[in-house]
N, C-alpha and C positions, 0 to 999 in steps of 0.2 A: 505451395510454400514460399514461392518467391515474393508474393505480396506481403508476407510477414517481414521478410528481409527488407523490402523497400519501405515498409511502414516504420520499421525500427531505424533505418537510415535517416528518414525524414525527421523523426522525433529526435534523433541524435543531433542532426543539424540545428534544429530549433533550440535544443538545450545548450548546445555550444554557443550559439549566438546570445542567448539569455545570460549565460554565465559570463561571457566576455563583456557584454553590455553592463553587467553589474559592476565590473571592476574598472570600466572606463570612466573618465570624468564626466560630469553632467553636461559639459559643452562639447562633447565629442560627437562625431557623426552618428554613431549608434544610438545616442541618447537624445540628440537635439533635432534630428530630422526624422521624417515619417517613412521614407522609402525603405530603410533597412528593416523596419518592423514588418512592412508588407512583404518584402522579399524573403526574409528569414523566419518569420513567424506565421503569418497568415497563409501565404501560398503553400508552404509545406503541409500545413494542417488541412488545407482545402484539398490538396492532392491525396493526403492520407485518408480523409473522409471518403473521397471518391473511390480509392482503391478498396477500402474496407466495405463499401456498399456494393460495388460492382463485382468484386471477387471476395466474397465473405469466407473467412477461414473455417467457418462451421461446416463447410461442405466436406471437409476431411473427417469430420466426426460421424460416427454411425448414427442412424436415425433412431435406433433403439438404445436407450441408455443402459440396458442390461448387457450389451455386447462389449467385450473387452478383449485385449490381446493376451495370449498365453505367454508363458515364460520365454518361449523361443522368439517372440517378437513378431511372428508372422501369422500364426494361427489365431483366428477369431473364435472366441468361445462365448456362448450365451449362458449367463448364469443368473442367479437370483438378484443381482444388483447389490447395492450397498445395504447390508443389514447391520444396523447400529444397535447393539444390545445394551448400550449404556443408558442410564436413566436420563430423562429429558433435561433435568437441571444440569447435569454434567455436560451433555451435548451442547446445550445452550451456552454454557460458560466457555467450552473449548472453541466454539464457533465465534465467540466474541472475545477472543483471547487478548486482543489489543486493549480493549476497555478494562479487562481484568488487570493487565500489566500496568496500565497507567494508574489505576486505583491502588494497586499493590505497591507501586513505587511511591505514591503519595503517602500511603500508610506507613511504609518503612521510613520515609523522610520525617514524618510526624513523630514516629517513635524515637528516631535519632535525636531530633530537636528536643523532645521531652527528656531524654537521657542527658543531653548536654546541659540543659537548663537546671537539672537536678531534681525535677519533679518526677514523681512516680505515677503509676496508673491510679493508685488509690489516693483520694483526696484526704489530706490531713489538715487538722486545725492547729493553729498556734495559740497557746494559752499563755497569757501574761500572768505571771505570779508576782504580786507585790507591787 
């Protein structure tokens, strides 16, 4: 588990550098010279890739995907695995929830815009009389 902590620390270091470089002026050392990018971005990610390949965190997972921990947190139980009784369409929508949220948010914004502009869902015609 220490490799995950080391990986998170390296990613945190990289993100802190990128955030700081974003707020520095364009002529600062972080943005105008190449060595900070190598030291704070490329080297941590290279070390991170090495750690994740030499010490993969998957070694802590059981080989059989049907084995899981019981409620006590220590006993391993072999069960049927995940049985999803939902229809395929609902499962597909839930697994792609981000896409649904984005489209739903767009739909809500479109509805609000149409309400603010005074138009309704039904199209009406204006008839000039006279």
